[in-house]
C-alpha positions in Angstrom: 2.7 -29.7 -1.4 -0.8 -31.1 -2.1 -2.4 -28.2 -0.3 -0.3 -25.7 -2.2 -1.2 -27.2 -5.6 -4.9 -27.1 -4.7 -4.6 -23.5 -3.5 -3.0 -22.5 -6.7 -5.6 -24.3 -8.7 -8.6 -22.7 -7.0 -7.0 -19.2 -6.8 -6.3 -19.5 -10.6 -9.9 -20.5 -11.2 -11.2 -17.6 -9.1 -9.0 -15.1 -10.9 -10.1 -16.5 -14.3 -13.8 -16.1 -13.4 -13.4 -12.6 -12.0 -11.1 -11.4 -14.8 -14.1 -11.7 -17.2 -15.6 -8.7 -15.6 -13.1 -6.6 -17.5 -14.8 -7.5 -20.8 -18.3 -6.9 -19.6 -18.2 -3.1 -18.9 -17.9 -0.1 -21.2 -15.0 0.6 -23.5 -12.1 2.6 -22.0 -8.3 3.1 -22.0 -6.1 3.5 -18.9 -2.5 3.6 -17.6 -1.6 0.6 -15.5 0.7 1.5 -12.6 2.4 -1.0 -10.2 3.7 0.2 -6.8 6.3 -1.3 -4.5 6.6 -0.8 -0.8 6.0 2.8 0.5 3.8 3.4 -2.6 6.8 3.9 -4.9 6.1 3.4 -8.6 7.8 0.2 -9.8 6.4 -0.3 -13.4 3.8 1.0 -15.7 1.8 -0.2 -18.8 -1.3 0.5 -20.7 -4.7 -1.1 -21.0 -7.4 -0.8 -23.7 -10.8 -2.4 -23.3 -13.1 -2.7 -26.3 -16.3 -4.6 -27.0 -15.4 -8.0 -25.5 -11.8 -7.3 -26.4 -8.8 -6.2 -24.4 -5.2 -5.1 -25.1 -2.5 -4.8 -22.4 0.9 -3.3 -23.2 3.6 -4.1 -20.7 7.3 -4.9 -20.3 8.8 -8.2 -19.3 12.6 -8.5 -18.6 13.1 -5.3 -20.6 11.1 -6.4 -23.6 7.8 -5.0 -24.6 5.0 -7.5 -24.6 1.4 -6.9 -25.9 -1.4 -9.2 -25.0 -4.7 -9.0 -27.0 -7.8 -10.9 -25.8 -10.8 -11.4 -28.1 -13.6 -13.1 -26.2 -15.9 -13.3 -29.3 -13.3 -15.3 -31.2 -12.1 -17.2 -28.1 -8.5 -16.3 -28.9 -5.6 -14.5 -27.4 -2.5 -13.1 -29.1 0.9 -12.4 -27.4 2.9 -9.8 -29.4 6.6 -9.1 -29.2 7.0 -5.8 -31.2 10.8 -5.7 -30.9 11.0 -8.9 -32.9 7.8 -8.5 -34.9 6.6 -11.9 -33.8 3.4 -13.1 -32.1 1.9 -16.2 -30.6 -1.7 -17.3 -30.6 -3.6 -19.5 -28.1 -7.2 -20.3 -27.3 -8.7 -18.7 -24.2 -9.6 -22.1 -22.9 -12.5 -24.5 -22.8 -13.8 -26.8 -25.6 -13.7 -25.2 -29.0 -11.9 -22.2 -27.7 -14.8 -21.1 -25.6 -13.7 -18.4 -23.2 -13.3 -19.8 -19.7 -15.1 -17.6 -17.2 -15.1 -14.5 -19.4 -18.2 -12.3 -19.2 -19.7 -14.5 -16.4 -22.9 -13.4 -14.7 -23.7 -14.4 -11.1 -26.7 -16.5 -12.2 -24.8 -18.4 -14.8 -22.8 -21.6 -14.2 -19.3 -20.5 -13.3 -17.8 -23.9 -14.4 -19.0 -23.7 -18.0 -16.0 -24.3 -20.2 -13.6 -25.1 -17.4 -11.9 -28.4 -17.7 -12.1 -30.7 -14.7 -14.6 -28.6 -12.8 -18.4 -28.9 -12.3 -20.7 -26.6 -10.4 -24.1 -27.1 -8.8 -26.3 -24.2 -7.9 -27.5 -24.4 -4.3 -29.8 -21.3 -4.2 -29.4 -17.9 -2.8 -28.2 -16.8 0.7 -27.3 -13.6 2.5 -23.6 -12.9 3.0 -22.7 -9.8 5.1 -26.1 -8.4 4.3 -25.7 -8.9 0.5 -27.6 -11.4 -1.7 -25.3 -14.1 -3.0 -25.7 -17.2 -5.3 -24.3 -20.3 -3.6 -22.4 -22.8 -5.7 -20.9 -26.2 -4.9 -17.8 -26.6 -7.0 -16.2 -30.1 -7.6 -12.6 -29.9 -9.0 -10.6 -32.8 -10.3 -6.8 -32.5 -10.5 -4.3 -35.3 -11.2 -6.8 -38.0 -10.1 -7.8 -36.1 -6.9 -11.2 -34.5 -6.2 -12.0 -31.6 -4.0 -15.3 -29.8 -3.2 -15.4 -26.1 -2.6 -18.3 -23.8 -1.8 -18.6 -20.3 -3.4 -21.0 -17.5 -2.7 -21.0 -15.0 -5.6 -22.5 -11.6 -5.1 -25.7 -11.3 -7.2 -25.3 -7.6 -8.0 -21.5 -7.3 -8.6 -20.6 -10.9 -9.6 -17.7 -10.8 -7.0 -16.9 -13.9 -4.9 -18.1 -12.9 -1.4 -17.1 -16.1 0.3 -15.1 -19.3 -0.6 -14.7 -22.3 1.7 -12.4 -25.2 1.1 -11.7 -28.4 3.1 -9.2 -28.1 5.9 -10.5 -24.8 7.2 -9.3 -22.6 4.3 -11.7 -19.6 3.9 -11.8 -16.4 1.9 -14.3 -13.6 2.6 -14.9 -10.3 0.7 -16.6 -7.5 2.5 -17.7 -4.0 1.3 -15.9 -1.4 3.4 -17.6 1.7 1.9 -17.6 4.2 -1.0 -14.7 6.5 -1.8 -13.4 8.9 -4.5 -10.3 7.6 -6.3 -8.7 9.6 -9.2 -12.0 11.5 -9.7 -14.2 8.4 -9.9 -16.7 7.1 -7.3 -15.7 3.6 -6.3 -16.4 0.9 -3.7 -13.7 -0.3 -1.3 -13.7 -4.0 -0.6 -11.6 -6.0 1.8 -10.7 -9.6 1.2 -9.6 -11.7 4.2 -8.0 -15.1 3.7 -7.7 -17.4 6.7 -5.7 -20.7 6.8 -5.4 -22.8 10.0 -2.3 -22.1 12.0 -1.2 -19.2 9.8 -1.6 -15.4 10.1 -4.6 -13.9 8.5 -4.0 -12.3 5.1 -5.9 -9.1 4.1 -6.0 -7.4 0.7 -8.0 -4.5 -0.6 -9.6 -3.5 -3.9 -11.4 -0.5 -5.2 -14.2 -1.6 -7.5 -15.5 0.8 -10.1 -19.2 0.1 -10.8 -19.2 1.9 -14.1 -16.2 0.0 -15.5 -17.2 -3.2 -13.6 -13.7 -4.0 -12.4 -11.2 -3.1 -9.7 -9.2 0.1 -10.5 -6.8 -0.4 -7.5 -5.7 -3.4 -5.5 -3.4 -3.5 -2.5 -1.5 -6.6 -1.4 0.4 -7.7 1.8 3.9 -6.3 1.9 3.0 -2.9 0.5 2.6 -3.9 -3.2 -0.2 -2.3 -5.2 -1.6 -2.0 -8.8 -3.8 0.8 -10.1 -5.5 2.1 -13.2 -5.0 5.9 -13.8 -5.9 8.4 -16.5 -9.0 6.4 -17.3 -10.8 7.6 -20.5 -14.2 6.0 -21.2 -15.0 5.8 -24.9 -14.9 3.6 -28.0 -11.5 2.1 -28.8 -10.1 1.8 -32.3 -10.5 -1.7 -33.9 -6.8 -1.8 -35.0 -5.7 -2.0 -31.3 -7.2 -5.5 -31.1 -5.6 -7.0 -34.3 -2.2 -8.4 -35.0 -0.3 -5.9 -37.2 0.8 -6.9 -40.7 4.3 -8.1 -41.0 4.4 -10.0 -37.7 5.6 -13.6 -37.9 3.6 -16.3 -36.0 5.6 -18.4 -33.5 4.7 -21.1 -31.0 4.3 -19.9 -27.4 4.3 -22.1 -24.3 0.8 -23.0 -23.2 -0.5 -21.4 -20.0 -3.6 -21.0 -17.9 -6.8 -19.8 -19.7 -6.1 -16.2 -20.6 -2.6 -16.3 -19.2 -1.2 -13.8 -16.7 -2.8 -10.4 -16.6 -1.2 -7.0 -16.3 -3.9 -5.0 -14.7 -6.6 -5.2 -12.0 -9.3 -7.7 -12.8 -11.6 -7.7 -10.0 -9.5 -10.1 -8.0 
């Protein structure tokens, strides 16, 4: 159980850091498609990315849910249009500072993350790419663990992660491909855990948008952005409409669950 809790903690931290890439690129809109086994469409939604703001429209248990993230204000709103209600929460970190949003490889990835400290160890080559090496110390329920991360200096992607007990994750560039009319990079992520089968996932990173536009997971599941339109997005997409009543929503991890590809 302890190993599982630590695994969830670190994976959640990693996802938070990489998800910030979404808010660092140009403004665009896209359709978000999820696929089940045999590449069959399972669900769809919409994504709108503005200047350090993002809106994701999705459905949960048959109910439309809209999530608006505003990095500049350090806030996130969860809207329930059917009931004309919404909840508000901080993105995380002291004073509502966004946790990991808009991170650059040379910046401290632990800034604003509670219970975590990072120490820069310099630069190293990982699979032929220049990476910034970080020593991460995480505290959780009175326990402390040290993890080492290598973050790609050009893309800001985590090229390698090593944890105690032999847990290791590596990200390697496979090559360049065309996907839905866009030139992207295909990356493979390999996770190894002692005495368990190797787990491999793939992502297609769009250098212009600075995020993954497709991800494939074990078991045949996938998520993809299609019908991407680059251009300025209307301001009203990133505001709570008038007439909505504010309610209390259960607290969650910084930024909450995401509904589209976010780098990793």
